[in-house]
C-alpha positions as CSV (number, residue, x, y, z in Angstrom):
1,M,15.8,-19.2,78.4
2,R,13.6,-16.7,76.7
3,K,15.6,-13.8,78.1
4,K,18.8,-15.4,77.0
5,T,17.5,-15.9,73.4
6,I,16.3,-12.3,73.2
7,L,19.8,-11.1,74.5
8,I,21.5,-13.2,71.9
9,L,19.3,-11.8,69.1
10,N,19.9,-8.3,70.3
11,V,23.7,-8.8,70.3
12,F,23.5,-10.4,66.8
13,L,21.5,-7.5,65.5
14,L,23.9,-5.0,67.0
15,L,26.9,-6.8,65.5
16,S,25.1,-6.9,62.1
17,M,24.5,-3.1,62.3
18,L,28.1,-2.5,63.2
19,S,29.3,-4.7,60.3
20,I,27.4,-2.6,57.7
21,P,30.0,-0.6,55.7
22,V,29.6,3.2,55.9
23,R,29.2,4.5,52.4
24,A,30.8,7.8,51.4
25,E,28.7,10.3,49.5
26,G,28.8,9.5,45.8
27,Q,29.0,5.7,46.2
28,S,26.2,3.7,44.7
29,T,23.5,2.0,46.9
30,G,19.9,0.9,46.4
31,R,16.8,3.1,46.1
32,V,15.7,4.3,49.5
33,Q,12.0,4.8,48.6
34,Q,9.7,1.7,48.7
35,T,6.9,1.9,46.2
36,Q,3.7,0.1,45.3
37,T,2.9,-1.9,42.2
38,P,2.0,-0.4,39.8
39,V,4.0,2.8,40.5
40,V,1.8,5.8,40.4
41,I,3.3,9.1,39.3
42,V,1.9,12.6,38.6
43,L,3.4,15.0,36.0
44,D,2.7,18.6,36.8
45,P,3.2,21.1,33.9
46,G,4.3,24.3,35.7
47,H,2.1,27.4,35.6
48,G,-1.0,27.8,33.5
49,G,-4.0,30.2,33.0
50,K,-3.2,33.7,34.3
51,N,0.2,32.5,35.5
52,D,2.5,32.5,32.4
53,G,5.7,31.6,34.2
54,T,8.8,33.3,32.7
55,T,8.3,35.2,29.5
56,E,11.9,36.2,29.1
57,N,13.5,36.3,25.6
58,G,10.1,35.7,23.9
59,F,9.4,32.4,25.5
60,L,6.2,31.4,27.3
61,E,6.9,29.0,30.1
62,K,3.4,27.6,30.6
63,S,3.3,26.5,27.0
64,M,6.7,25.0,27.1
65,T,6.0,23.0,30.3
66,M,2.9,21.5,28.7
67,V,4.7,20.3,25.6
68,T,7.4,18.7,27.8
69,A,5.0,17.1,30.2
70,L,2.9,15.6,27.4
71,A,6.0,14.2,25.8
72,A,7.0,12.6,29.1
73,Y,3.5,11.2,29.6
74,E,3.6,9.7,26.1
75,E,7.0,8.2,26.7
76,L,6.1,6.7,30.1
77,Q,3.1,4.9,28.5
78,K,5.7,2.6,26.8
79,Y,6.8,1.2,30.2
80,E,5.2,-1.6,32.2
81,G,4.1,-1.4,35.8
82,I,3.3,2.3,35.9
83,E,0.3,4.6,36.0
84,V,0.8,8.2,34.9
85,Y,-1.4,11.2,35.5
86,L,-1.2,14.9,34.6
87,T,-2.4,17.6,37.0
88,H,-3.9,19.4,34.0
89,T,-4.0,19.2,30.2
90,E,-5.5,22.6,29.5
91,D,-4.3,26.1,29.9
92,E,-6.0,26.7,33.3
93,D,-5.4,28.2,36.7
94,M,-4.5,25.7,39.3
95,S,-3.1,26.5,42.8
96,L,-0.1,24.7,44.2
97,K,-2.3,23.1,46.9
98,E,-4.7,21.8,44.2
99,R,-1.9,20.1,42.4
100,A,-0.7,18.4,45.6
101,E,-4.3,17.4,46.5
102,F,-4.7,15.8,43.0
103,A,-1.5,13.8,43.5
104,A,-2.7,12.6,46.9
105,S,-6.1,11.7,45.5
106,V,-4.5,9.2,43.1
107,N,-2.2,7.9,45.8
108,A,0.8,9.1,43.9
109,D,4.3,7.7,44.6
110,F,5.8,10.9,43.3
111,L,4.9,14.3,41.7
112,F,7.3,15.8,39.2
113,S,6.8,19.5,38.6
114,I,8.0,20.5,35.1
115,H,9.6,24.0,34.7
116,Y,12.0,26.2,32.7
117,N,14.1,28.9,34.3
118,A,15.3,32.5,34.1
119,S,17.5,34.6,36.3
120,E,17.2,38.2,37.4
121,N,20.4,39.4,35.6
122,H,20.2,36.8,32.8
123,E,23.6,35.3,33.7
124,L,22.8,31.8,35.1
125,F,22.8,28.7,32.9
126,G,22.4,25.0,33.4
127,S,19.9,22.5,34.8
128,E,18.9,21.9,38.4
129,V,16.5,19.9,40.5
130,W,14.9,21.3,43.7
131,I,14.0,18.7,46.4
132,S,12.5,18.7,49.9
133,C,14.4,19.4,53.0
134,A,12.2,17.1,55.1
135,P,13.1,13.4,55.7
136,P,12.5,10.9,54.1
137,Y,11.4,13.0,51.1
138,H,14.8,14.6,50.9
139,A,16.5,11.3,50.3
140,Y,13.9,10.3,47.7
141,G,14.4,13.6,45.8
142,Y,18.1,13.5,46.1
143,Q,18.3,10.0,44.5
144,F,16.0,11.0,41.7
145,G,17.8,14.3,41.1
146,W,21.1,12.5,40.7
147,L,19.6,10.4,37.9
148,Q,17.9,13.4,36.3
149,M,21.3,15.3,36.3
150,K,22.8,12.4,34.5
151,Q,20.2,12.7,31.7
152,M,20.7,16.4,31.4
153,E,24.4,15.9,31.2
154,E,24.0,13.4,28.4
155,M,22.0,16.0,26.5
156,G,24.9,18.4,26.8
157,L,23.6,20.8,29.4
158,S,25.7,22.3,32.2
159,L,24.6,21.3,35.7
160,R,23.7,23.5,38.6
161,G,23.0,20.6,40.9
162,I,20.4,19.1,43.3
163,K,19.3,21.7,45.8
164,T,16.9,22.4,48.7
165,R,15.7,25.7,50.1
166,Q,14.0,26.5,53.4
167,N,11.8,29.3,54.4
168,N,12.0,31.2,57.7
169,D,10.1,28.4,59.5
170,K,12.6,25.8,58.2
171,E,10.0,24.3,55.9
172,D,10.3,23.8,52.2
173,Y,10.5,27.2,50.5
174,Y,8.8,26.1,47.2
175,G,5.1,25.8,47.6
176,V,4.4,22.7,45.4
177,I,7.0,20.7,47.3
178,R,5.7,22.0,50.7
179,E,2.1,21.2,49.9
180,C,3.0,17.7,48.6
181,V,5.1,16.9,51.7
182,A,2.2,18.0,53.9
183,L,0.1,15.3,52.2
184,E,2.9,12.7,52.3
185,V,3.6,12.8,48.6
186,P,7.3,13.0,47.5
187,A,7.8,15.9,45.0
188,V,10.6,17.6,43.1
189,I,10.8,20.6,40.7
190,I,12.8,20.0,37.5
191,E,14.3,23.3,36.1
192,H,15.5,22.1,32.8
193,C,17.5,25.1,31.7
194,H,17.4,28.9,31.4
195,V,15.4,30.6,28.6
196,D,17.4,33.9,28.9
197,E,21.0,32.6,28.5
198,P,22.5,31.8,25.1
199,R,24.3,28.6,26.3
200,D,20.9,27.2,27.3
201,T,18.6,28.6,24.6
202,V,20.4,26.4,22.0
203,F,18.4,23.6,23.5
204,L,15.1,25.4,23.1
205,S,14.9,26.1,19.3
206,S,11.7,24.1,18.6
207,D,8.9,22.0,20.1
208,E,11.0,19.0,19.2
209,D,13.6,20.2,21.7
210,L,11.0,20.6,24.4
211,K,9.7,17.1,23.7
212,A,13.3,15.8,23.9
213,F,13.3,17.1,27.5
214,G,10.1,15.2,28.2
215,V,11.7,12.0,26.9
216,A,14.7,12.6,29.1
217,D,12.5,13.2,32.1
218,A,10.6,9.9,31.4
219,T,13.9,8.1,31.2
220,S,15.0,9.5,34.6
221,I,11.7,8.4,36.1
222,A,11.9,4.9,34.6
223,R,15.5,4.5,35.9
224,Y,14.5,5.7,39.3
225,F,11.6,3.3,39.7
226,G,13.4,0.4,38.0
227,L,10.9,0.0,35.1
228,K,11.0,-2.1,32.0
229,S,9.8,-1.5,28.5
230,T,9.4,-4.2,25.9
231,I,8.6,-1.5,23.3
232,L,11.8,0.4,23.9
233,G,13.8,-2.7,24.7
234,V,15.2,-1.4,28.0
235,D,15.2,-2.9,31.6
236,Y,16.2,-0.6,34.5
237,S,15.2,-3.1,37.1
238,T,18.9,-3.9,37.6
239,G,22.2,-2.1,37.1
240,V,21.0,1.4,38.1
241,D,23.4,3.3,40.4
242,Y,21.7,5.4,43.1
243,P,23.8,7.8,45.2
244,A,24.2,7.0,48.9
245,I,22.4,9.3,51.2
246,L,24.1,11.2,54.0
247,P,22.0,12.7,56.9
248,E,20.3,15.8,55.8
249,E,22.3,18.1,58.0
250,K,25.5,16.8,56.5
251,N,24.5,17.0,52.9
252,R,26.4,20.1,52.0
253,L,25.7,19.6,48.3
254,A,22.0,20.1,48.6
255,F,21.4,22.2,51.6
256,R,21.7,25.9,51.0
257,D,25.1,27.5,51.9
258,E,24.4,31.0,53.3
259,T,28.1,32.1,53.1
260,A,30.3,33.2,50.2
261,P,33.4,31.3,49.2
262,D,36.3,31.6,51.6
263,I,39.3,32.3,49.4
264,C,39.8,33.9,46.0
265,I,43.3,35.0,45.0
266,I,44.9,35.8,41.6
267,E,48.5,36.3,40.6
268,K,49.9,37.5,37.3
269,Q,51.9,34.9,35.5
270,A,52.6,36.2,31.9
271,I,51.8,39.0,29.5
272,D,51.7,38.4,25.7
273,T,51.4,41.6,23.8
274,D,51.6,39.8,20.5
275,D,48.5,37.7,21.2
276,L,46.9,40.4,23.5
277,T,46.6,38.0,26.5
278,V,47.3,38.0,30.2
279,T,47.7,34.7,32.0
280,L,46.8,34.5,35.7
281,D,47.0,31.9,38.4
282,V,43.6,31.6,40.1
283,S,43.2,30.0,43.5
284,A,39.9,29.7,45.4
285,A,38.0,27.6,47.9
286,D,34.7,27.2,49.6
287,Y,34.7,25.1,52.7
288,D,30.9,24.7,52.9
289,S,29.9,24.0,49.3
290,M,31.4,23.8,45.9
291,L,32.6,26.3,43.3
292,L,30.5,26.5,40.2
293,Y,31.2,29.6,38.2
294,Y,33.7,32.5,37.8
295,D,33.7,35.8,35.9
296,Y,36.3,38.5,35.5
297,S,36.6,42.3,35.1
298,L,39.3,44.3,33.3
299,D,38.3,47.6,34.8
300,G,38.7,47.0,38.4
301,G,35.3,45.6,39.0
302,L,33.1,48.1,37.3
303,T,31.9,45.6,34.6
304,Y,32.2,41.9,34.4
305,S,32.3,39.2,31.7
306,T,29.6,36.5,31.4
307,R,29.9,33.7,33.9
308,Q,32.0,30.6,33.0
309,L,31.9,27.2,34.5
310,W,34.6,26.6,37.2
311,P,37.1,24.0,35.9
312,D,36.4,20.4,36.9
313,C,33.4,21.3,39.0
314,N,31.4,18.2,39.9
315,I,27.9,18.5,41.3
316,Y,27.8,14.8,42.2
317,D,30.7,14.8,44.7
318,G,31.2,18.5,45.3
319,S,34.8,18.5,43.9
320,Y,36.4,21.3,41.9
321,R,39.9,22.4,41.0
322,D,41.2,24.8,43.6
323,S,43.9,26.3,41.4
324,F,44.1,26.8,37.7
325,P,45.8,29.0,35.1
326,L,43.5,31.4,33.3
327,T,44.4,33.2,30.1
328,L,42.3,36.3,29.3
329,E,42.1,37.9,25.9
330,I,42.5,41.7,26.3
331,P,40.6,43.8,23.8
332,E,42.9,45.8,21.5
333,G,43.5,49.4,22.7
334,T,43.1,48.5,26.4
335,V,45.4,50.6,28.5
336,N,46.7,49.3,31.9
337,P,43.8,46.8,32.7
338,S,43.0,46.1,36.3
339,I,41.9,42.5,36.6
340,V,39.5,41.1,39.2
341,I,38.0,37.6,39.4
342,R,34.8,36.5,41.2
343,A,34.4,32.9,42.4
344,Y,30.7,31.7,42.8
345,N,29.5,28.7,44.8
346,N,26.6,26.5,43.6
347,F,24.2,28.8,45.4
348,D,25.4,31.9,43.5
349,L,27.2,33.6,46.4
350,F,30.5,35.0,45.3
351,L,33.8,36.3,46.6
352,E,35.8,39.0,44.8
353,S,39.6,38.5,44.4
354,N,42.4,41.0,44.8
355,T,43.1,43.3,41.9
356,V,46.0,42.7,39.5
357,K,47.1,45.8,37.6
358,V,48.9,45.3,34.3
359,E,50.9,48.4,33.3
360,Q,50.7,47.7,29.5
361,V,49.0,49.1,26.4
362,F,47.6,46.3,24.4
363,S,47.8,46.9,20.6
364,S,47.9,44.5,17.7
365,A,49.8,47.0,15.5
366,R,53.2,45.5,14.5
367,E,55.7,47.9,12.9
368,N,58.7,45.7,13.3
369,S,57.9,42.0,13.3
370,A,60.5,39.3,14.2
371,D,60.5,37.9,10.7
372,Q,61.3,41.3,9.2
373,A,64.1,41.8,11.7
374,I,65.6,38.4,10.9
375,S,65.4,39.1,7.2
376,V,67.3,42.4,7.6
377,L,70.0,40.8,9.7
378,S,70.3,37.9,7.2
379,E,71.1,40.3,4.4
380,A,73.9,42.0,6.4
381,S,77.3,40.6,5.4
382,D,78.9,41.3,8.7
383,I,76.4,39.3,10.8
384,S,77.1,35.6,11.4
385,S,74.6,32.8,11.7
386,E,75.5,32.3,15.3
387,S,74.7,35.9,16.2
388,L,71.3,35.5,14.5
389,Q,70.3,32.8,17.0
390,T,71.0,35.1,19.9
391,V,69.1,38.1,18.7
392,T,66.5,39.3,21.2
393,F,63.5,41.2,19.8
394,T,62.1,44.0,21.9
395,P,58.4,44.1,22.7
396,D,56.4,46.4,20.5
397,S,56.1,49.2,22.9
398,Q,59.8,49.4,23.3
399,A,60.6,48.7,19.6
400,T,58.5,51.6,18.5
401,D,60.3,53.8,20.9
402,T,63.8,52.8,19.9
403,A,62.9,53.0,16.1
404,S,61.4,56.5,16.2
405,S,62.5,58.2,19.5
406,K,65.2,60.2,17.8
407,A,63.0,61.6,15.1
408,L,60.2,62.2,17.6
409,K,62.5,64.0,20.0
410,L,64.0,66.1,17.2
411,K,60.5,67.0,16.0
412,N,59.4,68.0,19.5
413,F,62.6,70.0,20.0
414,L,62.1,71.9,16.7
415,G,58.5,72.6,17.6
416,I,59.5,74.0,21.0
417,C,62.2,76.2,19.4
418,V,59.6,77.6,16.9
419,I,57.3,78.4,19.7
420,I,60.1,80.2,21.7
421,V,61.1,82.2,18.6
422,I,57.5,83.3,18.0
423,V,57.1,84.3,21.6
424,L,60.4,86.3,21.6
425,L,59.4,88.0,18.3
426,I,56.0,89.0,19.8
427,I,57.8,90.4,22.9
428,V,60.3,92.4,20.7
429,L,57.5,93.8,18.5
430,T,55.4,94.7,21.4
431,S,58.3,96.5,23.1
432,Q,59.1,98.4,20.0
433,F,55.5,99.4,19.5
434,I,55.3,100.6,23.1
435,A,58.6,102.6,22.8
436,M,57.4,104.2,19.5
437,H,54.1,105.1,21.1
438,Q,55.8,106.7,24.2
439,K,58.2,108.6,21.9
440,S,55.4,110.0,19.8
441,K,53.5,110.9,23.0
442,R,56.6,112.9,24.3
443,R,57.0,114.7,20.9
444,R,53.3,115.8,21.0
445,R,53.7,117.1,24.5
446,K,56.8,119.2,23.6
447,L,55.0,120.8,20.7
448,A,52.0,121.6,22.9
449,D,54.3,123.2,25.5
450,K,56.0,125.4,22.8
451,R,52.6,126.6,21.5
452,R,51.6,127.5,25.0
453,E,54.8,129.5,25.6
454,R,54.3,131.5,22.4
455,Y,50.8,132.3,23.3
456,D,51.7,133.5,26.8
457,D,54.4,135.9,25.3
458,K,51.8,137.8,23.1
459,P,50.3,141.1,24.6
460,N,46.8,141.1,25.8
461,R,44.8,143.1,23.3
462,N,41.8,143.4,25.6
463,I,43.6,145.6,28.2
């Protein structure tokens, strides 16, 4: 009887498991992490002491992270059911291991490492969250990162996504995450934005901006842990959407893609010499991750523009537009541009497209505009209104040629004629000079011969 009961329970459990719907990535689900009451979190202002962090563009990261962390701490004090700690409040040296050990010592449910970013070539922009590669910390970090990205998006920042990176031992690459996971403390790194890119620095004009990031961080944390605040009048204990979690090996959005995009092709669609533009059809794809940026070159790949966001890229579900029209403004005076596009995935690996050559000189000079041509034709008595509607105006490069080609050819012809005449004149004068010189030389020789003959005919007086 007991065995039969156990068998029935096992069958019921199996059927229950099979009846659970499989959620696609991007659908909402509950929070994976189970936490204590009150929730204990640690805010870690990145860098400090001798470690300044990035100093690009006149910024000092260790000071910025402290302002943001203190603002987040102050905001979180307004919520119920939470204890908040800071790894440090002074400008001091603190190792990554010491930060993790502090979090473990207070039995933290989560450590949030506060940072600002910079890139080697000063071309990246946007916000990102780095999470652990190790289960279950990967799932915890991914669900928090999703909510953090939503907050950054509401502030107006571009999004670089939720990412993980491994070292050669397949452990977490970033030390603070690795040290925390070793002590069983979930941890993430929040890279708010880049201090060396104009599209991000507009969010960093004052300490108030840095504090605004702290408030946004606190809101993400409160939403993640389902906190309430009577002071703020908010209740996140219900109604928060968490992303469903795929197995780590299948989460292509977070795990680093080591290969460049698979396809990047461009085709010329239109040339507008009036507006100085070229329109291309761009098609690209990455089968392992998503496309995030593109840039372009007008000189065959020698120099490139700043990066632009790929149209309709979505870091939440990995979608992007695989084909779109792109209109490029061509600088005045550009001759025969050679256009190349580079497509970047969300791990900054790129693929260069084919080259499209445009045989055209781009100039904004307009000697004969369409309005002027219509005005001239309107004044002509022998041109009907019907023929005016069918007039086709030649592009500027051709119009200039048809308007002035005769005069130019005549001028060139006359110039050539003058040069030929001058050359012939020089030849004639030189020939005459040589002939006169030879004639004078012969005359002098004859005179010399006659003198010699007369001298020889005289008797020798010395005999």
